[in-house]
N, C-alpha and C positions, 0 to 999 in steps of 0.2 A: 376425880381425874381432872388435871389442870389442862388448860389450853393456851396456845400462844396468841390466839385471836380474841380480841375483846368482844363481848356479847352486847347486843342491842335487842331489847324486847319491844315489839310493836304489836299493836292491836289493829286488825283489819275488819272490814265488814265481810259478810258471808260471800258476797259475789267475788270480791278480790281474792279471798282465800280459796274459793273453788277454782277460780281461773289459775292461780298459782299451782294448786294441786294438779290440775290437768296438764299444765305445761311441764311440771316436774316429772310427772308420770310419763309423758310423751318423750321427754329427753332422758329418762332413766337416771334422774338425779334427785337429791333431797329437796324438800320444800325450802329449807333455809338457803341452800345453794342457789335455787332459782330466784328466791326473793333478793338475795345479794346481787345476782346478775342484773336483775331489772332495776335495782337501786343504783347500781353503777351506770347503767344506761341513762337513767333519769338524771343523775348528777352531771353526766357528760352533756346531755341536752341543755340542762340549765346553764352550764358554763358557756356553751355555744351561744345561747340566747343573750347572755350578759355581754359576752365579747362582741356580738353583733350590734348590740345597743351602743356600746362604747364606740365602735367603728362608725356607726351611723351619726353619732354626735360629732365625731372628728371630721366627717365628710362635710359637715355644715360650716366649718371654719373657712375663712377666705384663702388661707394658705394651702388647703388640701387640693390635691389633684388626682385624677384617675390614672392608674397604671394598669395596663392589661395583664391578664394572667400570663400570656406568652412573654411579655417583657420582663416579668418578675421571675418566672420559672423556666422560660424557654431557653 
């Protein structure tokens, strides 16, 4: 059977596998789906951390200025 989604094989320790199995059972989903969900969350967090680091560096420049949330989005 072919699939449209590429496969990634990973090895986890027993604790991680057990946690994923419990979460998958709780949410009535497959182990692979739960692993993908948490992988997506982890990637989003890593991206947020990287963008925050870039923003922090930019705030150190003399030309940078603080603009309030309300001024930008309000």
